[in-house]
C-alpha positions, -999 to 999 in steps of 0.1 A, spaced: 498 390 245 481 378 212 500 346 217 488 340 251 451 349 240 453 323 208 464 294 232 431 297 253 417 261 233 448 244 239 446 240 275 476 244 307 499 216 291 509 242 265 516 272 286 536 252 309 554 241 283 558 277 270 568 287 307 598 261 305 609 277 272 603 316 277 618 317 310 650 298 299 655 320 267 638 352 278 640 356 315 603 362 314 588 364 351 565 333 367 543 355 375 534 371 341 530 341 325 507 325 352 486 358 350 483 349 316 468 317 321 444 329 349 431 354 325 428 333 296 406 310 326 392 338 331 374 347 294 368 308 294 344 309 322 328 341 311 324 331 277 306 299 287 283 320 307 274 341 279 271 310 257 244 298 280 224 336 284 226 335 242 207 301 243 180 317 269 182 347 242 176 333 212 143 319 226 129 346 232 150 373 209 114 372 184 87 372 208 99 396 229 111 420 194 77 416 183 60 428 216 78 457 224 83 469 186 43 461 177 30 450 206 19 414 186 36 383 199 4 363 206 4 380 238 -30 401 246 -29 403 288 -52 426 293 -55 449 324 -63 423 353 -96 423 367 -90 428 401 -71 464 400 -93 493 399 -118 500 372 -113 541 371 -72 536 366 -64 526 331 -27 514 322 -14 534 294 -5 512 262 30 511 273 23 498 303 5 471 289 32 457 270 51 463 295 25 438 316 30 414 289 68 418 287 71 403 320 44 378 316 65 364 288 94 364 305 79 348 337 64 321 315 101 310 304 113 313 339 135 342 332 139 369 355 140 402 347 150 442 347 125 470 341 147 497 334 122 522 314 132 558 323 121 577 354 86 591 353 69 562 331 54 540 355 76 513 370 60 508 402 24 508 381 37 480 357 54 463 383 14 461 407 0 451 375 25 420 373 15 411 409 -23 415 399 -17 395 369 -1 366 392 -26 369 412 -60 366 390 -38 332 373 -33 312 409 -5 327 424 -14 341 450 17 346 469 31 356 490 52 380 470 79 406 483 84 439 475 118 460 487 118 498 481 139 526 497 126 540 528 113 573 502 90 553 481 78 533 508 47 550 513 43 562 476 38 523 470 16 516 498 -7 546 481 -2 532 446 -16 496 459 -44 516 474 -55 528 445 -44 509 414 -53 475 434 -72 482 466 -84 446 471 -49 432 472 -42 424 507 -4 441 511 14 436 546 38 467 553 70 452 573 85 482 589 88 500 623 109 496 653 129 466 667 96 456 687 71 463 661 89 443 631 94 414 664 57 414 665 53 413 628 74 383 625 56 366 648 22 371 628 42 363 600 54 332 605 29 320 625 -1 328 599 -17 353 623 -22 378 595 -37 372 559 -14 388 529 -3 384 495 22 412 493 53 424 515 63 457 513 94 466 535 128 489 529 159 479 521 171 486 557 145 463 573 147 436 548 184 431 563 186 451 599 191 420 619 197 383 618 165 381 628 150 405 600 170 386 574 165 352 587 126 359 585 131 361 545 150 336 545 125 310 559 94 327 543 88 305 504 87 340 483 73 337 445 84 363 436 110 393 450 106 430 434 134 453 441 125 489 435 155 513 423 174 484 415 202 503 410 212 505 450 222 465 438 251 472 413 277 465 439 283 429 442 306 431 470 286 454 491 268 437 523 234 450 514 237 427 481 249 397 497 222 397 524 200 399 496 212 374 474 204 348 504 164 356 500 140 325 492 124 335 463 116 321 435 119 349 407 130 380 407 123 416 391 144 446 395 129 484 383 153 510 376 156 540 355 194 540 359 206 504 351 243 516 347 261 547 361 296 542 353 311 509 340 300 471 330 304 458 359 275 474 372 252 455 348 270 425 351 262 430 390 226 432 384 227 402 362 240 382 384 217 398 414 185 387 392 196 354 379 220 339 406 213 302 393 233 312 365 256 341 377 267 333 408 291 301 402 312 325 380 310 358 403 348 360 411 356 358 372 332 384 362 344 408 387 382 401 378 371 407 342 348 433 341 366 453 367 398 460 352 402 494 338 422 502 298 444 534 306 431 546 273 409 535 244 442 524 221 449 499 254 415 489 252 418 452 239 402 439 213 389 408 228 375 430 256 354 455 231 342 419 217 329 408 248 314 437 259 294 440 225 281 405 229 274 412 263 253 440 252 235 420 226 225 392 251 213 411 279 184 431 253 161 401 261 162 403 296 163 442 298 130 464 287 139 501 286 117 529 270 122 563 274 97 593 275 101 607 245 94 568 227 68 562 243 49 595 257 44 614 228 18 638 246 43 644 274 53 684 274 94 687 261 118 694 288 142 719 283 177 720 298 194 752 304 231 760 321 234 790 339 271 799 347 269 819 377 302 846 384 309 845 422 307 874 443 339 898 445 345 884 483 336 848 470 357 850 439 389 861 466 379 832 489 378 807 463 414 819 447 430 818 484 409 785 486 428 771 453 462 785 459 463 766 493 454 735 481 476 737 452 506 737 472 494 706 497 471 683 469 493 653 454 468 640 427 480 606 429 464 604 469 440 582 478 403 591 469 388 598 501 416 625 499 405 635 468 370 636 476 384 658 506 394 686 484 367 686 460 342 688 483 363 723 499 360 735 463 322 726 459 312 744 491 333 775 483 319 779 450 283 774 460 285 796 496 315 812 515 298 805 545 298 765 540 335 773 552 350 791 584 364 824 571 347 850 595 350 833 629 382 835 637 402 814 659 406 841 684 369 850 681 363 816 690 385 817 722 361 849 736 330 834 722 337 796 740 345 820 775 312 836 772 292 803 766 302 796 804 275 824 814 248 803 799 226 779 825 237 752 800 271 757 796 282 772 831 303 743 843 318 734 809 356 731 796 358 763 775 392 744 759 361 717 749 334 744 735 365 759 712 372 725 701 339 721 692 332 753 676 364 748 655 350 726 633 319 745 630 313 763 593 308 804 595 270 792 590 265 768 619 288 797 642 260 818 631 233 799 643 248 790 674 250 831 675 214 830 678 208 802 700 225 818 729 220 852 744 257 860 754 269 852 716 241 874 699 262 903 694 287 878 673 257 870 647 264 878 609 252 905 587 222 893 565 245 908 540 272 881 545 243 851 542 232 869 515 265 875 495 268 845 469 271 844 430 243 815 428 222 838 449 226 872 426 212 849 396 187 830 415 169 866 425 164 878 393 155 840 380 129 837 407 114 871 402 108 861 366 95 828 370 69 843 401 56 865 377 47 843 349 29 819 377 52 789 375 62 769 402 98 760 412 115 726 426 151 736 436 175 708 449 205 713 467 234 686 477 238 702 509 216 701 533 236 733 553 232 750 516 192 744 521 192 760 552 211 792 539 187 790 510 159 792 534 169 826 546 175 838 513 135 829 503 127 845 534 144 877 529 128 878 492 95 863 506 90 834 490 68 808 503 84 772 503 83 739 520 114 714 525 120 680 526 159 666 530 171 630 546 159 642 583 119 645 569 99 617 589 88 595 563 53 598 575 59 637 572 68 634 535 39 626 519 18 654 535 46 679 521 38 667 490 2 668 492 4 701 506 28 714 475 7 700 448 -24 713 463 -17 745 478 -7 767 444 4 794 469 35 776 480 61 788 455 91 767 459 97 732 472 131 730 487 147 691 483 183 677 494 189 657 459 194 622 473 160 625 497 140 643 471 150 619 445 133 590 447 94 583 447 81 619 447 58 635 423 57 671 420 42 674 386 23 706 401 56 726 395 74 729 361 107 747 368 134 723 384 167 747 396 197 727 404 214 746 425 242 727 426 251 696 404 258 659 417 292 640 410 269 612 397 243 629 370 220 602 373 217 618 409 204 648 393 185 630 365 163 610 390 158 649 408 148 661 371 122 638 365 100 649 398 83 673 377 91 658 341 69 627 345 29 607 337 6 639 348 27 668 339 9 692 318 33 719 311 71 728 294 95 711 324 126 733 324 157 724 336 179 750 352 215 741 365 235 771 382 273 764 379 296 784 395 317 803 368 353 792 365 351 770 396 354 731 400 316 725 391 328 735 354 351 703 354 322 684 372 297 693 345 322 683 316 326 649 333 286 643 339 283 653 300 303 624 297 287 599 321 252 603 304 268 591 271 260 554 295 226 561 292 223 556 249 229 516 258 234 515 294 267 511 290 301 531 282 318 508 264 309 514 228 334 542 231 361 526 251 350 551 280 354 526 311 354 562 336 360 551 370 353 573 398 392 579 413 403 586 378 373 610 370 383 631 404 419 626 396 413 645 361 390 668 375 414 678 403 440 684 376 419 709 352 405 723 383 440 733 400 456 740 369 480 712 373 
């Protein structure tokens, strides 16, 4: 391989000659030699691309370094005059504004990657206000997840009330009217705010943003664009915008290819012609650290160095010295006796059937079975046997709504339901009420045993709690637990209407008698400010630790006045212990936004197989 590596500057002719000699003397496969030629070509393309980036970085490095290290580089843009006089940018946010303006002056697009909770939204709004007062009145576009849309509108109204902001959102019919008004200039606006889904939902939506001559496009939660093969990514690449800004608190979550995907999106004029080479070169995985080639390590280190001028990343402990500390605590929860037996039975059953070489989808299913049992037995079906379901399906015929139904079809529907779903069904129909589960079974969980004392102690201290779970059904069960212990709470999950979210957040932040805010990790992890609470409990951790970090930072952010305690509940001697280890490994990515300093290119399939082997004792 070293021989082929050294040939990259001598061209295809040498390879062809070598091909003839080696196939005659050594019987090497043609495919092997031509694969080497392809690899050399790919690396040459990427090296040329890197050299272009390095030219830009040399121009910017001195100014960017001066700006970010001591705030001086000949620039001193103050808070734009059209912004609210009652609100003042923090010093590090002013540096962020100057950095955005500096790169924009050099026609370089950028990624603002400040840690969650540092006000990337406000810095982006300040930059759009700066563009406005310097003569660039738009139109600009802001694309956001649906969960942060209301927050963006609120921030625009608070920080820049005089700027004309149009919300492109609603039903297909409502968006049709909006498109007519926009294209026929019936409405005046400097900024359009829309969601990722609305921007690409239909051909008409996509056509609108291709026809509009946008000056600047801002993409919130930019890590949603980490996969250059995704339909969303490809559609949004076609937006007609002169300049682009990505906002993300987690620029890389798994590997260097994600970083390259973001760079390709933010600077398409430089990267688009080399997309296929980037994909092939940076998606190849070494089986071990030793097998990672010196070329890859060199290129990755090089890539990180030249990326620095294009990405601004600050973390809270560097810029918010006054922000109270955050303490992390892991509580290992011993399963209840009944839960432990059920988990053991499930584990033995899976050991006999699982093949760790199976496809990723199958491994996901196995993982999910184990995770659910580690959290609560009622997330499976144990107590409602097939025999009982047969009886219940026949009893359902006595219900007015099901008198003409087919009992076999009712049975099939019941068969795929969990114990808790069937318990709720028994509460909905009088004919099934006799089969409702005892409350003791609903409260029977190792994590509930820990939560009972934990919440009691927290309540006595006068603190308030934000409690996350991955599973909405787990939240349903937690609600029963909270009502039993008479804890007041509100709840937000993926089914909560966008318009209702702000109301729930305001209610929790103003009514101090509400003890707990229940959230699903993904729905509640973005665009929500819950600084009135200072205890974060993760009932169950995510496979992606950055989703958990997003959740934690709902409390640990600007505006928090108390020390924040993050408590992770981990099922003792369950798959969650293995998940925790892998999550801790992945968090090393955050140190320099790539995994590659240590050669750790951990992929989800590889992690999953390792995790299952460990958990199943294989």
